[in-house]
N, CA, C and O of each residue as an XYZ file, in Angstrom:
564
protein
N    -245.683    208.951    246.616
C    -244.764    207.937    245.985
C    -243.417    207.973    246.656
O    -242.875    209.072    246.769
N    -242.866    206.988    247.075
C    -241.515    207.050    247.627
C    -240.464    207.291    246.785
O    -240.498    206.782    245.665
N    -239.478    208.014    247.134
C    -238.391    208.149    246.350
C    -237.049    207.295    246.540
O    -236.029    207.433    245.865
N    -237.246    206.372    247.606
C    -236.352    205.481    248.153
C    -235.949    204.613    246.819
O    -236.748    204.386    245.911
N    -234.739    204.212    246.837
C    -234.084    203.311    245.831
C    -234.410    201.863    246.183
O    -234.334    201.473    247.348
N    -234.734    201.152    245.288
C    -235.071    199.754    245.633
C    -234.184    198.612    244.825
O    -233.798    198.888    243.689
N    -233.906    197.501    245.332
C    -233.259    196.534    244.565
C    -234.134    195.619    243.777
O    -233.694    194.821    242.949
N    -235.476    195.782    244.091
C    -236.753    195.006    243.378
C    -236.866    195.706    241.992
O    -237.054    196.920    241.912
N    -236.745    194.897    240.903
C    -237.122    195.631    239.547
C    -238.388    196.243    239.727
O    -239.346    195.888    240.414
N    -238.208    197.326    238.911
C    -239.534    198.117    238.850
C    -239.904    198.518    237.422
O    -238.971    198.797    236.668
N    -241.144    198.579    236.969
C    -241.482    198.872    235.648
C    -242.329    200.284    235.512
O    -243.379    200.469    236.128
N    -241.859    201.051    234.811
C    -242.651    202.349    234.422
C    -243.049    202.574    232.942
O    -242.300    202.317    231.999
N    -244.245    203.057    232.835
C    -244.655    203.272    231.410
C    -244.598    204.803    231.154
O    -244.699    205.677    232.014
N    -244.411    204.982    229.761
C    -244.094    206.304    229.305
C    -244.798    206.368    227.863
O    -244.970    205.422    227.095
N    -245.167    207.726    227.677
C    -245.499    208.044    226.071
C    -245.061    209.480    225.754
O    -244.838    210.336    226.611
N    -244.974    209.630    224.566
C    -244.831    211.119    224.062
C    -246.093    211.885    224.160
O    -247.154    211.379    224.526
N    -245.939    213.136    223.816
C    -247.012    214.070    223.811
C    -248.221    213.781    222.751
O    -249.382    214.083    223.029
N    -247.898    213.243    221.662
C    -248.932    212.862    220.666
C    -249.364    211.468    220.893
O    -250.408    211.052    220.391
N    -248.617    210.745    221.616
C    -249.195    209.367    222.091
C    -248.874    208.295    220.925
O    -249.434    207.199    220.879
N    -248.000    208.688    220.076
C    -247.616    207.793    218.842
C    -246.557    206.844    219.308
O    -246.360    205.774    218.733
N    -245.832    207.267    220.420
C    -244.755    206.314    220.986
C    -245.189    206.007    222.365
O    -245.534    206.898    223.141
N    -245.175    204.688    222.693
C    -245.549    204.246    224.059
C    -244.402    203.200    224.510
O    -244.011    202.400    223.659
N    -243.906    203.170    225.664
C    -242.924    202.321    225.996
C    -242.948    201.981    227.513
O    -243.577    202.695    228.293
N    -242.301    200.953    227.900
C    -242.016    200.685    229.268
C    -240.643    200.377    229.574
O    -239.927    199.907    228.689
N    -240.193    200.593    230.746
C    -238.802    200.510    231.204
C    -238.722    199.668    232.559
O    -239.193    200.150    233.589
N    -238.134    198.434    232.552
C    -237.973    197.659    233.611
C    -236.676    197.480    233.943
O    -235.839    197.206    233.083
N    -236.357    197.627    235.311
C    -234.914    197.638    235.698
C    -234.856    197.871    237.239
O    -235.861    198.093    237.914
N    -233.480    197.794    237.776
C    -233.278    198.220    239.148
C    -233.423    199.793    239.341
O    -232.756    200.584    238.674
N    -234.374    200.197    240.333
C    -234.896    201.494    240.622
C    -233.552    202.219    241.117
O    -233.123    201.923    242.232
N    -232.958    203.042    240.424
C    -231.916    203.900    241.110
C    -232.440    205.417    241.483
O    -231.677    206.300    241.874
N    -233.579    205.549    241.339
C    -234.298    206.774    241.919
C    -234.067    208.092    240.926
O    -233.352    208.061    239.924
N    -234.711    209.100    241.330
C    -234.821    210.227    240.470
C    -233.687    211.253    240.649
O    -233.105    211.288    241.733
N    -233.384    211.976    239.791
C    -232.472    213.057    240.034
C    -232.909    214.198    238.930
O    -233.471    213.908    237.874
N    -232.594    215.436    239.297
C    -232.830    216.736    238.579
C    -231.433    217.051    238.012
O    -230.419    217.081    238.710
N    -231.462    217.262    236.811
C    -230.247    217.734    236.139
C    -230.266    219.071    235.585
O    -231.132    219.311    234.744
N    -229.388    220.052    235.945
C    -229.426    221.438    235.756
C    -228.325    221.713    234.501
O    -228.170    222.842    234.035
N    -227.628    220.602    234.048
C    -226.639    220.904    232.998
C    -227.298    221.652    231.859
O    -228.510    221.525    231.685
N    -226.590    222.401    231.098
C    -227.001    223.237    229.965
C    -227.526    222.383    228.864
O    -228.392    222.818    228.105
N    -227.081    221.298    228.759
C    -227.590    220.213    227.605
C    -228.941    219.863    227.994
O    -229.864    219.970    227.186
N    -229.146    219.388    229.358
C    -230.645    218.864    229.712
C    -231.586    220.235    229.702
O    -232.785    220.130    229.440
N    -231.073    221.344    229.957
C    -231.899    222.523    229.858
C    -232.411    222.705    228.408
O    -233.602    222.769    228.102
N    -231.404    222.778    227.586
C    -231.873    222.831    226.104
C    -232.559    221.549    225.514
O    -233.436    221.705    224.665
N    -232.222    220.363    225.898
C    -233.079    219.381    225.436
C    -234.574    219.231    226.052
O    -235.457    218.623    225.446
N    -234.751    219.787    227.196
C    -236.089    219.804    227.798
C    -236.862    220.955    227.407
O    -238.091    220.900    227.424
N    -236.202    222.062    227.034
C    -236.698    223.232    226.896
C    -237.171    224.104    228.044
O    -237.981    225.021    227.914
N    -236.544    223.704    229.276
C    -236.880    224.028    230.573
C    -235.686    224.343    231.360
O    -234.570    224.337    230.842
N    -235.885    224.622    232.615
C    -234.773    225.040    233.560
C    -234.019    223.818    234.039
O    -232.864    223.915    234.453
N    -234.665    222.676    233.982
C    -233.902    221.452    234.421
C    -234.640    220.065    233.614
O    -235.565    220.111    232.803
N    -234.030    219.042    234.037
C    -234.668    217.701    233.434
C    -234.859    216.939    234.583
O    -233.957    216.757    235.400
N    -236.009    216.472    234.695
C    -236.395    215.409    235.904
C    -236.337    214.018    235.435
O    -237.175    213.550    234.664
N    -235.294    213.334    235.929
C    -234.807    211.933    235.210
C    -235.063    210.810    236.138
O    -234.882    211.017    237.338
N    -235.446    209.692    235.750
C    -235.758    208.667    236.548
C    -234.810    207.418    236.040
O    -234.995    206.862    234.958
N    -233.749    207.046    236.984
C    -232.849    206.219    236.418
C    -233.087    204.757    236.837
O    -233.457    204.395    237.955
N    -232.834    204.002    235.823
C    -232.846    202.353    235.929
C    -231.471    201.749    235.483
O    -230.873    202.180    234.497
N    -231.003    200.717    236.272
C    -229.966    200.039    235.780
C    -230.280    198.599    235.372
O    -231.388    198.172    235.696
N    -229.531    197.878    234.771
C    -229.842    196.484    234.162
C    -231.376    196.701    233.553
O    -232.298    195.957    233.888
N    -231.528    197.689    232.715
C    -232.817    198.121    232.283
C    -233.224    197.338    231.076
O    -232.325    196.819    230.414
N    -234.327    197.207    230.752
C    -234.991    196.476    229.626
C    -236.100    197.529    229.157
O    -237.022    197.911    229.878
N    -235.909    197.870    228.062
C    -236.699    198.892    227.326
C    -237.673    198.166    226.353
O    -237.177    197.471    225.466
N    -238.989    198.274    226.454
C    -239.972    197.620    225.537
C    -240.924    198.726    225.036
O    -241.562    199.479    225.772
N    -240.936    198.724    223.657
C    -242.109    199.491    223.056
C    -243.295    198.714    222.833
O    -243.251    197.568    222.386
N    -244.427    199.355    223.154
C    -245.745    198.874    222.861
C    -246.453    199.596    221.747
O    -247.544    199.296    221.262
N    -245.611    200.662    221.396
C    -246.293    201.369    220.052
C    -245.125    202.399    219.502
O    -244.454    203.140    220.220
N    -245.037    202.286    218.131
C    -244.299    203.521    217.680
C    -242.814    203.552    217.840
O    -242.192    204.614    217.850
N    -242.163    202.198    217.986
C    -240.715    202.245    218.118
C    -240.058    202.934    216.827
O    -239.074    203.661    216.964
N    -240.651    202.675    215.518
C    -240.179    203.181    214.325
C    -239.997    204.671    214.273
O    -239.265    205.224    213.452
N    -240.772    205.355    215.287
C    -240.907    206.835    215.330
C    -239.733    207.490    216.256
O    -239.540    208.705    216.292
N    -239.025    206.608    216.947
C    -238.081    207.128    217.859
C    -236.938    207.374    217.146
O    -236.483    206.524    216.380
N    -236.346    208.599    217.335
C    -235.098    209.069    216.728
C    -234.014    209.198    217.961
O    -234.340    209.271    219.146
N    -232.782    209.211    217.506
C    -231.679    209.386    218.511
C    -230.878    210.502    218.157
O    -230.571    210.642    216.973
N    -230.501    211.304    218.997
C    -229.464    212.305    218.962
C    -228.275    212.093    219.753
O    -228.403    212.024    220.975
N    -227.018    211.969    219.169
C    -225.799    211.595    219.975
C    -225.250    213.144    220.505
O    -224.757    213.966    219.734
N    -225.410    213.331    221.749
C    -225.028    214.382    222.582
C    -223.599    214.332    223.010
O    -223.284    213.903    224.120
N    -222.618    214.825    222.025
C    -221.228    214.458    222.464
C    -220.614    215.551    223.160
O    -219.545    215.344    223.734
N    -221.192    216.791    223.187
C    -220.424    218.024    223.839
C    -220.974    218.090    225.292
O    -221.724    219.010    225.620
N    -220.644    217.226    226.064
C    -221.388    217.274    227.470
C    -220.110    217.592    228.403
O    -218.931    217.402    228.101
N    -220.620    218.123    229.613
C    -219.729    218.493    230.519
C    -218.962    217.482    231.064
O    -217.925    217.881    231.595
N    -219.197    216.082    231.095
C    -218.526    215.101    231.497
C    -217.545    214.379    230.475
O    -216.597    213.664    230.801
N    -217.935    214.687    229.200
C    -217.247    214.017    228.215
C    -217.841    212.697    227.875
O    -217.361    212.089    226.918
N    -218.815    212.188    228.534
C    -219.653    210.980    227.993
C    -220.603    211.577    226.944
O    -221.019    212.735    226.889
N    -220.876    210.481    226.072
C    -221.903    210.681    224.924
C    -223.258    210.326    225.727
O    -223.430    209.314    226.406
N    -224.172    211.353    225.512
C    -225.541    210.868    225.959
C    -226.375    210.598    224.570
O    -226.313    211.328    223.581
N    -227.103    209.506    224.681
C    -228.105    209.253    223.437
C    -229.274    209.493    223.735
O    -229.985    208.716    224.373
N    -229.688    210.812    223.232
C    -231.048    211.225    223.629
C    -232.267    210.779    222.574
O    -232.249    211.180    221.410
N    -233.127    210.078    222.991
C    -234.256    209.591    222.296
C    -235.412    210.389    222.333
O    -235.746    210.903    223.401
N    -236.079    210.563    221.287
C    -237.368    211.624    221.046
C    -238.248    211.083    220.124
O    -237.885    210.158    219.398
N    -239.496    211.608    220.061
C    -240.347    211.278    218.981
C    -240.369    212.011    217.956
O    -240.509    213.222    218.133
N    -240.242    211.506    216.651
C    -240.047    212.316    215.353
C    -241.333    213.126    215.110
O    -241.293    214.228    214.562
N    -242.480    212.550    215.534
C    -243.622    213.475    215.140
C    -243.929    214.598    216.080
O    -244.354    215.634    215.568
N    -243.771    214.548    217.434
C    -244.059    215.631    218.211
C    -242.888    216.210    218.947
O    -243.028    217.226    219.628
N    -241.506    215.470    218.806
C    -240.500    216.109    219.390
C    -240.193    215.694    220.922
O    -239.120    215.964    221.461
N    -241.109    215.100    221.482
C    -240.988    214.790    222.995
C    -239.681    214.025    223.248
O    -239.356    213.025    222.609
N    -238.915    214.616    224.297
C    -237.847    213.675    224.784
C    -238.502    212.611    225.638
O    -239.363    212.782    226.501
N    -237.944    211.493    225.244
C    -238.466    210.134    226.113
C    -237.547    209.686    227.150
O    -237.858    209.669    228.341
N    -236.240    209.267    226.624
C    -235.352    208.819    227.475
C    -234.024    208.977    226.942
O    -233.862    209.347    225.779
N    -232.916    208.683    227.834
C    -231.509    208.695    227.309
C    -230.784    207.611    227.875
O    -231.177    206.943    228.831
N    -229.560    207.430    227.172
C    -228.627    206.408    227.605
C    -227.275    207.070    227.612
O    -227.014    207.947    226.788
N    -226.378    206.662    228.552
C    -225.084    207.218    228.822
C    -224.154    206.269    228.320
O    -224.197    205.096    228.691
N    -223.106    206.791    227.298
C    -222.023    205.849    226.960
C    -221.205    205.338    228.064
O    -220.654    204.254    227.875
N    -221.017    205.985    229.281
C    -220.197    205.456    230.377
C    -220.896    204.513    231.155
O    -220.246    203.961    232.043
N    -222.213    204.175    230.997
C    -222.931    203.245    231.934
C    -223.782    202.288    231.131
O    -225.006    202.418    231.091
N    -223.194    201.408    230.545
C    -224.039    200.274    229.797
C    -225.249    199.730    230.661
O    -225.118    199.457    231.854
N    -226.247    199.614    230.078
C    -227.422    199.053    230.904
C    -228.171    200.040    231.668
O    -229.169    199.702    232.303
N    -227.694    201.398    231.643
C    -228.509    202.337    232.210
C    -229.511    202.883    231.310
O    -229.134    203.059    230.151
N    -230.763    203.200    231.615
C    -231.850    203.844    231.055
C    -232.338    205.084    231.838
O    -232.661    204.974    233.021
N    -232.390    206.228    231.202
C    -232.842    207.314    232.085
C    -234.246    207.812    231.430
O    -234.297    208.490    230.404
N    -235.293    207.408    232.117
C    -236.679    208.011    231.667
C    -236.933    209.284    232.223
O    -236.673    209.575    233.391
N    -237.506    210.145    231.284
C    -237.927    211.732    231.572
C    -239.217    211.621    232.306
O    -240.212    211.211    231.707
N    -239.268    211.951    233.531
C    -240.364    211.848    234.260
C    -241.679    212.632    233.700
O    -242.812    212.281    234.032
N    -241.437    213.692    232.849
C    -242.487    214.382    232.324
C    -243.396    213.420    231.325
O    -244.573    213.687    231.082
N    -242.771    212.372    230.825
C    -243.357    211.545    229.791
C    -244.186    210.256    230.520
O    -244.982    209.574    229.876
N    -243.934    210.054    231.736
C    -244.391    208.839    232.535
C    -245.813    208.871    232.714
O    -246.379    209.945    232.917
N    -246.489    207.704    232.651
C    -247.945    207.598    232.951
C    -248.348    208.000    234.413
O    -249.445    208.515    234.628
N    -247.650    207.814    235.184
C    -247.820    208.044    236.638
C    -246.863    209.010    237.022
O    -245.803    209.202    236.426
N    -247.311    209.710    238.181
C    -246.216    210.765    238.772
C    -244.884    210.327    238.970
O    -244.774    209.268    239.588
N    -243.754    210.937    238.561
C    -242.369    210.652    238.786
C    -242.064    210.904    240.185
O    -242.656    211.787    240.806
N    -241.083    210.100    240.761
C    -240.756    210.197    242.072
C    -239.953    211.355    242.391
O    -239.234    211.876    241.538
N    -240.028    211.728    243.421
C    -239.225    212.908    243.977
C    -237.709    212.869    243.782
O    -237.131    211.835    244.116
N    -237.083    213.771    243.333
C    -235.691    213.596    243.078
C    -234.970    213.516    244.462
O    -235.374    214.133    245.447
N    -233.798    212.651    244.456
C    -233.094    212.430    245.546
C    -231.715    213.288    245.428
O    -230.938    213.335    246.383
N    -231.487    213.881    244.355
C    -230.129    214.522    244.093
C    -230.407    215.414    242.850
O    -231.259    215.233    241.981
N    -229.434    216.486    242.969
C    -229.476    217.498    241.825
C    -228.070    217.379    241.186
O    -227.057    217.412    241.885
N    -228.038    217.258    240.020
C    -226.808    217.250    239.148
C    -226.400    218.545    238.549
O    -227.268    219.224    238.000
N    -225.259    218.930    238.592
C    -224.687    220.147    237.982
C    -225.554    221.472    238.648
O    -226.187    222.304    237.997
N    -225.413    221.428    239.948
C    -226.141    222.565    240.548
C    -225.578    224.068    240.254
O    -226.300    225.050    240.431
N    -224.352    224.161    239.833
C    -223.776    225.405    239.334
C    -224.497    225.935    238.112
O    -224.308    227.089    237.726
N    -225.227    225.193    237.571
C    -226.037    225.729    236.436
C    -227.554    226.079    236.975
O    -228.330    226.696    236.246
N    -227.912    225.667    238.235
C    -229.218    225.964    238.604
C    -229.636    227.452    238.570
O    -228.985    228.359    239.088
N    -230.866    227.601    237.860
C    -231.355    228.955    237.934
C    -231.560    229.502    239.337
O    -232.064    228.793    240.208
N    -231.199    230.677    239.555
C    -231.318    231.241    240.964
C    -232.668    231.236    241.674
O    -232.737    231.238    242.903
N    -233.740    231.229    240.879
C    -235.093    231.416    241.220
C    -235.712    229.952    241.623
O    -236.804    229.874    242.186
N    -234.988    228.887    241.317
C    -235.434    227.454    241.611
C    -235.170    227.189    243.028
O    -234.015    227.443    243.370
N    -236.023    226.703    244.018
C    -235.882    226.527    245.403
C    -235.398    225.063    245.334
O    -234.921    224.506    244.345
N    -235.624    224.493    246.668
C    -235.309    223.226    246.928
C    -236.090    222.239    246.305
O    -237.271    222.181    246.647
N    -235.715    221.529    245.546
C    -236.563    220.547    244.709
C    -236.374    219.271    245.464
O    -236.927    218.295    244.957
N    -235.760    219.092    246.481
C    -235.680    217.828    247.285
C    -236.378    218.015    248.725
O    -236.156    217.299    249.701
N    -237.183    219.013    248.682
C    -237.929    219.294    249.971
C    -238.783    218.110    250.449
O    -238.658    216.944    250.077
N    -239.692    218.605    251.353
C    -240.724    217.654    251.773
C    -241.653    217.255    250.710
O    -242.081    218.115    249.940
N    -241.996    216.049    250.601
C    -243.140    215.616    249.661
C    -244.468    216.132    249.948
O    -244.816    216.178    251.128
N    -245.248    216.523    249.045
C    -246.611    217.192    249.291
C    -247.401    216.120    249.991
O    -247.221    214.933    249.719
N    -248.192    216.487    250.806
C    -249.203    215.456    251.381
C    -250.353    215.179    250.485
O    -251.224    214.380    250.828
């Protein structure tokens, strides 16, 4: 899968761990990034969050919209509020929106139905765990 950014609208499907929430995001593909900020580490329960960004995005639920909850993450390094959306049944983080970028939807690659694209950039590398290597290296064959 190519990690190149495209001007052609792209659609990606996503679901939570329990399958109660299913959605799709269509928008201008801005590529994937890995975020090492402490908030994304805590929200993902991992060392980083692999995010796939779409601008001018349209979010459509095919199942379980009523189960999606929003957490307003106001204590961010940038000062922007991140609206983190998750399934109330299983707790899976699904996507986020950023107060500073209207129309931006950031889909979490771990919830995607297909493999997420290779990241083209790392955000907040100063928080990167020392044991994590180059996540933007050569794609596997």
